[in-house]
C-alpha positions as CSV (number, residue, x, y, z in Angstrom):
1,M,6.6,-42.1,172.0
2,L,5.9,-39.4,174.6
3,G,2.9,-40.3,176.7
4,A,1.8,-43.3,174.6
5,K,-0.1,-46.1,176.4
6,Q,1.1,-49.6,175.5
7,F,-0.9,-52.8,175.4
8,P,0.6,-56.2,174.3
9,C,-1.2,-58.2,171.6
10,G,-2.7,-61.4,172.9
11,V,-1.6,-63.2,169.7
12,C,1.9,-62.1,168.9
13,G,2.9,-59.9,171.9
14,A,3.5,-56.8,169.8
15,D,1.9,-53.4,170.8
16,V,-1.7,-52.8,169.8
17,V,-2.9,-49.3,169.0
18,W,-6.3,-47.7,168.7
19,D,-7.4,-47.8,165.0
20,P,-9.8,-44.8,164.4
21,E,-11.2,-46.3,161.2
22,L,-12.0,-49.7,162.9
23,G,-13.1,-48.1,166.1
24,S,-11.2,-50.7,168.1
25,Q,-7.6,-51.7,169.0
26,R,-5.5,-53.4,166.3
27,C,-2.1,-55.1,166.4
28,A,0.3,-53.2,164.1
29,N,2.2,-56.5,163.6
30,C,-0.3,-59.3,163.0
31,G,-3.5,-57.3,162.5
32,A,-5.4,-58.9,165.3
33,T,-8.2,-56.7,166.6
34,V,-9.4,-56.2,170.2
35,E,-13.0,-55.2,170.9
36,A,-13.5,-51.6,172.1
37,P,-14.1,-51.0,175.8
38,S,-17.8,-51.0,176.8
39,S,-19.4,-47.6,176.7
40,R,-22.7,-48.6,178.3
41,S,-21.9,-46.9,181.6
42,V,-23.0,-43.3,182.1
43,V,-20.5,-40.5,182.2
44,R,-21.5,-38.6,185.3
45,E,-20.8,-35.0,186.2
46,Q,-19.0,-34.3,189.5
47,D,-20.1,-31.7,192.0
48,F,-17.9,-28.7,192.0
49,A,-18.6,-27.7,195.6
50,T,-17.4,-31.0,196.8
51,W,-14.0,-30.4,195.1
52,A,-13.9,-26.9,196.4
53,R,-14.1,-28.2,199.9
54,A,-11.3,-30.6,199.1
55,A,-13.7,-33.5,200.0
56,V,-12.1,-35.7,197.4
57,Q,-12.0,-39.5,197.4
58,A,-8.7,-41.1,196.6
59,D,-10.2,-43.1,193.8
60,Q,-11.0,-39.8,192.0
61,L,-7.4,-38.9,191.6
62,Q,-4.6,-40.5,189.7
63,E,-0.8,-40.3,190.1
64,V,0.9,-39.7,186.8
65,L,4.4,-38.9,185.6
66,V,4.5,-35.7,183.6
67,V,7.4,-34.1,181.7
68,H,7.5,-30.3,181.3
69,C,8.8,-28.6,178.1
70,A,10.9,-25.6,179.1
71,D,10.2,-23.9,175.7
72,C,6.4,-23.9,175.4
73,G,5.3,-25.0,178.9
74,G,3.5,-28.1,177.6
75,E,3.2,-31.0,180.1
76,T,2.8,-34.5,178.6
77,T,2.0,-37.6,180.6
78,F,4.8,-40.2,180.4
79,R,5.3,-43.8,181.5
80,E,9.0,-43.7,182.3
81,N,11.1,-41.9,184.9
82,V,13.3,-40.3,182.3
83,V,12.3,-39.1,178.9
84,A,14.1,-38.1,175.8
85,G,12.5,-36.9,172.6
86,R,10.8,-33.9,171.1
87,C,7.9,-32.0,172.5
88,A,4.7,-32.7,170.6
89,F,3.6,-29.1,170.9
90,C,6.7,-27.1,169.8
91,A,9.1,-29.7,168.5
92,S,11.8,-28.7,171.0
93,P,14.2,-31.4,172.2
94,I,13.3,-32.8,175.7
95,A,15.6,-34.5,178.1
96,A,14.3,-34.1,181.6
97,Q,13.3,-35.9,184.7
98,A,9.6,-36.7,184.8
99,V,7.7,-35.4,187.9
100,S,4.9,-37.3,189.7
101,R,1.7,-35.3,190.1
102,K,-1.8,-36.2,191.5
103,L,-4.4,-35.1,189.0
104,I,-8.2,-35.5,188.6
105,K,-8.9,-38.6,186.6
106,P,-10.4,-38.0,183.2
107,A,-14.1,-39.0,183.3
108,A,-14.7,-39.3,179.6
109,L,-13.2,-38.8,176.1
110,L,-14.0,-38.7,172.4
111,P,-12.0,-41.5,170.7
112,F,-10.0,-40.8,167.5
113,R,-12.3,-41.2,164.5
114,V,-10.1,-39.5,161.8
115,G,-7.1,-41.7,160.9
116,R,-3.6,-40.6,160.2
117,E,-3.8,-40.8,156.4
118,Q,-7.0,-38.9,156.3
119,A,-5.5,-36.2,158.5
120,L,-2.5,-36.0,156.2
121,E,-4.8,-35.5,153.2
122,R,-6.7,-32.8,155.0
123,F,-3.4,-31.0,155.8
124,G,-2.2,-31.3,152.2
125,S,-5.3,-29.7,151.0
126,W,-5.1,-27.0,153.6
127,I,-1.5,-26.0,153.0
128,R,-2.0,-26.0,149.2
129,S,-4.9,-23.6,149.5
130,R,-2.8,-21.0,151.4
131,W,-2.2,-18.9,148.3
132,F,0.0,-16.3,150.1
133,A,2.1,-18.8,152.0
134,P,5.8,-19.0,150.8
135,S,6.3,-21.8,148.3
136,A,9.3,-23.0,150.4
137,L,7.0,-23.3,153.4
138,K,4.6,-25.6,151.5
139,R,7.4,-28.0,150.6
140,L,8.8,-27.9,154.1
141,A,5.5,-28.4,155.8
142,V,4.7,-31.4,153.6
143,A,8.1,-32.9,154.4
144,D,7.6,-32.3,158.1
145,S,4.1,-33.8,158.1
146,G,5.8,-37.1,159.0
147,Q,6.0,-35.6,162.5
148,L,2.2,-35.8,162.7
149,R,1.2,-37.0,166.1
150,G,-2.1,-38.1,167.7
151,V,-2.6,-36.2,171.0
152,Y,-5.4,-36.2,173.5
153,I,-5.9,-32.6,174.8
154,P,-7.4,-32.0,178.3
155,F,-10.7,-30.0,178.6
156,W,-13.2,-29.2,181.4
157,T,-16.9,-29.1,180.9
158,Y,-19.2,-27.2,183.3
159,D,-22.9,-27.3,184.0
160,A,-24.6,-24.6,186.0
161,A,-27.8,-22.7,186.7
162,A,-27.6,-18.9,186.9
163,T,-29.9,-16.2,188.3
164,T,-29.1,-12.7,187.3
165,A,-30.6,-9.4,188.5
166,Y,-30.0,-6.6,186.1
167,T,-30.7,-2.9,185.5
168,G,-30.5,-1.1,182.2
169,E,-32.4,0.8,179.6
170,R,-34.8,-0.1,176.8
171,G,-34.7,1.9,173.5
172,D,-37.8,2.1,171.3
173,D,-37.5,3.6,167.9
174,Y,-40.1,6.1,166.6
175,Q,-40.4,8.1,163.4
176,T,-40.6,11.9,163.3
177,T,-40.5,14.6,160.7
178,E,-37.3,16.8,160.5
179,T,-37.0,20.1,158.7
180,Y,-33.7,20.9,157.0
181,T,-32.2,23.3,154.5
182,T,-30.2,22.4,151.4
183,Q,-28.8,24.0,148.2
184,E,-30.6,23.4,144.9
185,N,-29.5,25.3,141.8
186,G,-27.6,27.8,143.9
187,R,-30.6,28.5,146.1
188,T,-31.2,27.7,149.7
189,V,-34.4,25.6,150.1
190,T,-36.2,24.1,153.0
191,R,-37.2,20.4,152.9
192,T,-38.6,17.8,155.3
193,R,-37.7,14.2,155.8
194,M,-38.6,11.3,158.1
195,V,-35.9,10.4,160.6
196,T,-35.7,7.6,163.2
197,R,-35.1,8.5,166.8
198,T,-34.9,6.4,169.9
199,R,-36.8,6.9,173.2
200,W,-35.0,5.4,176.2
201,S,-36.7,4.2,179.4
202,H,-35.5,2.5,182.6
203,A,-35.5,-1.4,182.7
204,S,-34.7,-3.9,185.4
205,G,-35.6,-7.5,186.2
206,T,-34.3,-11.0,186.8
207,V,-33.4,-13.7,184.3
208,E,-32.6,-17.4,184.6
209,N,-30.1,-19.4,182.5
210,T,-29.2,-23.1,182.5
211,F,-25.8,-24.2,181.0
212,D,-24.8,-27.6,179.9
213,D,-21.3,-28.7,178.9
214,V,-19.6,-25.3,178.7
215,L,-16.3,-26.3,177.2
216,V,-13.0,-24.9,178.5
217,C,-9.6,-26.0,177.1
218,A,-7.3,-27.0,180.0
219,S,-4.1,-27.1,177.8
220,G,-1.6,-24.3,177.8
221,S,0.3,-25.7,174.8
222,I,-2.1,-24.8,171.9
223,P,-3.2,-21.2,171.3
224,E,-6.8,-20.6,172.4
225,P,-7.9,-19.2,169.0
226,I,-6.8,-22.3,167.2
227,V,-8.6,-24.5,169.7
228,R,-11.8,-22.5,169.4
229,R,-11.8,-22.7,165.6
230,L,-11.8,-26.5,165.8
231,E,-15.3,-26.5,167.3
232,P,-17.9,-27.8,167.4
233,W,-17.2,-31.2,169.1
234,D,-19.7,-33.9,169.1
235,L,-19.8,-34.1,172.9
236,E,-23.0,-36.2,172.8
237,A,-20.7,-39.1,171.7
238,V,-18.3,-39.0,174.6
239,V,-17.6,-42.4,176.2
240,P,-16.3,-43.3,179.7
241,Y,-12.6,-43.0,180.0
242,A,-10.5,-46.2,179.4
243,D,-6.8,-46.5,178.9
244,E,-7.4,-48.6,175.8
245,Y,-8.4,-45.6,173.8
246,L,-5.0,-44.0,174.4
247,A,-3.1,-46.9,172.9
248,G,-0.6,-45.5,170.3
249,F,-1.4,-41.8,171.2
250,E,0.0,-39.2,173.5
251,S,-1.9,-37.3,176.1
252,E,-1.3,-33.9,177.8
253,S,-2.0,-33.3,181.5
254,Y,-4.1,-30.3,182.3
255,Q,-2.4,-27.0,183.1
256,V,-5.6,-24.9,183.7
257,D,-6.9,-26.2,187.1
258,L,-10.5,-26.7,188.0
259,G,-11.1,-23.3,189.6
260,A,-9.4,-21.3,186.8
261,G,-11.4,-23.4,184.3
262,L,-14.7,-22.4,186.1
263,E,-13.8,-18.7,185.8
264,A,-13.1,-19.2,182.1
265,A,-16.5,-20.9,181.8
266,K,-18.2,-18.0,183.5
267,D,-16.7,-15.7,181.0
268,I,-18.4,-17.8,178.3
269,M,-21.7,-17.9,180.2
270,R,-21.7,-14.1,180.7
271,G,-22.1,-13.7,176.9
272,E,-25.3,-15.9,176.9
273,I,-26.6,-14.2,180.0
274,H,-26.2,-10.8,178.3
275,Q,-28.2,-12.0,175.4
276,T,-30.9,-13.3,177.7
277,I,-31.0,-9.9,179.5
278,C,-31.3,-8.0,176.2
279,A,-34.2,-10.3,175.1
280,D,-35.9,-9.7,178.5
281,I,-35.6,-5.9,178.2
282,G,-37.0,-6.0,174.7
283,G,-37.4,-3.0,172.4
284,D,-35.3,-2.1,169.5
285,H,-32.1,-1.4,171.5
286,Q,-30.8,-2.3,174.9
287,R,-28.3,-1.0,177.4
288,V,-27.2,-3.1,180.3
289,S,-25.9,-1.0,183.3
290,S,-25.4,-3.8,185.8
291,A,-25.8,-7.6,186.0
292,D,-25.4,-9.5,189.3
293,T,-25.2,-13.2,188.7
294,A,-25.5,-16.0,191.3
295,Y,-24.4,-19.4,190.1
296,R,-25.7,-22.7,191.7
297,D,-25.7,-26.5,191.0
298,I,-22.2,-26.3,189.4
299,S,-20.9,-29.6,188.2
300,F,-18.0,-30.6,185.9
301,K,-16.2,-33.4,184.2
302,H,-12.6,-33.8,183.0
303,L,-12.6,-34.7,179.3
304,L,-10.0,-35.6,176.7
305,L,-10.5,-34.6,173.1
306,P,-8.4,-36.0,170.1
307,L,-6.2,-33.9,167.8
308,W,-3.7,-34.7,165.1
309,L,-0.9,-32.2,165.6
310,C,2.2,-31.3,163.5
311,V,4.8,-28.7,164.4
312,Y,7.3,-27.4,161.9
313,R,9.9,-24.6,161.9
314,F,10.3,-22.1,159.1
315,R,13.0,-19.4,159.1
316,D,13.5,-19.8,162.8
317,R,9.8,-19.5,163.6
318,L,7.5,-22.1,165.0
319,F,4.3,-23.0,163.2
320,R,1.8,-25.7,164.0
321,F,-1.3,-27.1,162.4
322,V,-4.0,-29.3,164.1
323,V,-6.8,-31.5,162.8
324,N,-9.9,-32.2,164.8
325,A,-9.7,-36.0,164.9
326,R,-13.5,-36.3,165.1
327,T,-14.6,-34.0,162.2
328,G,-11.4,-33.5,160.1
329,E,-11.5,-29.7,160.6
330,V,-8.1,-28.2,160.0
331,Q,-6.6,-25.1,161.6
332,G,-3.1,-23.8,161.7
333,E,-0.5,-21.1,161.6
334,R,1.5,-20.0,158.6
335,P,3.7,-17.0,157.5
336,W,2.8,-14.7,154.7
337,S,4.8,-14.3,151.5
338,W,5.2,-10.5,151.2
339,I,6.6,-11.1,147.7
340,K,3.4,-12.7,146.5
341,I,1.2,-10.1,148.3
342,S,3.3,-7.3,146.7
343,C,3.0,-8.8,143.3
344,L,-0.8,-9.1,143.7
345,V,-1.0,-5.4,144.8
346,L,1.0,-4.4,141.7
347,L,-1.1,-6.5,139.5
348,V,-4.3,-4.9,140.8
349,A,-2.9,-1.4,140.5
350,A,-1.8,-2.1,136.9
351,A,-5.3,-3.4,136.1
352,A,-6.9,-0.3,137.7
353,L,-4.7,2.0,135.7
354,A,-5.5,0.0,132.5
355,I,-9.2,0.4,133.1
356,V,-8.8,4.2,133.7
357,Y,-6.7,4.5,130.5
358,I,-9.3,2.6,128.4
359,Q,-12.1,4.7,129.8
360,R,-10.3,8.0,129.0
361,R,-9.6,6.8,125.4
């Protein structure tokens, strides 16, 4: 299996894998269990400025072998020099030389908690509920669900403090009486009514924000909208990284580097900063003309989060579905059956015509 970590069973020598339901390693052959790694140590954030100065200790990096998929760009860690198989992210055949890379070590992860069978059940319910998906797709997707793979996806989390100086305008609503003319019984008459207007005034100030665990996906293999819809993650349950959690699963190496991840995190932070500015301006409406933010005390951690992933092809197009292996949340892609949609439109139109006909009779 691409990227799978292997550990021999101490009883029979077969491979042991991480069992999400047991919360420990289990031998697939004899059923022997291995206690989960200790999670009593604290997951510590790392100082971003230290990494920006390239003042990195050797023990903070790891050398891994990665294989690159030419079709989707996914990079999966591997344990051999040559790989042959299918890409976990687009199902394309892979036969390429693995490349050695030095990467930042994962600091923490969320172990798999949703098992394979539960993930398959969630997928079955999801695909059956897609009313406007082609029927052939449902049959094919269920058949291809045997390709369901457990994959750890790389993420960054960022902590920061932000000070923002802003300028803008505050809008306060007030009521006033307005005179207008209208037609009544063929005559022009004058009437009055109450209308709401807004009085704008200059506003400026400084606001403070503190951010904790702003999550940025460092994978380039799964579309960002799908990843976002899998949230929230129970990040308070992260444990220190240990290879044992990866037994039987694949893992992707990060493609969004630390600096690019921080810029993506700042985009997320800007939304919250904007809300803080609007609250500081007050009034009924707000306009923000400028916002100059200074970030400090930036720290980060490299994190792995678990997904069940299945990729299938339908009419020469690639579709994928993913299951959050912590919560069971399912998200995916599917085509639309225009025949079913057209039939529904015709049915609605026929019902509307029938109602009109009955009313006229």
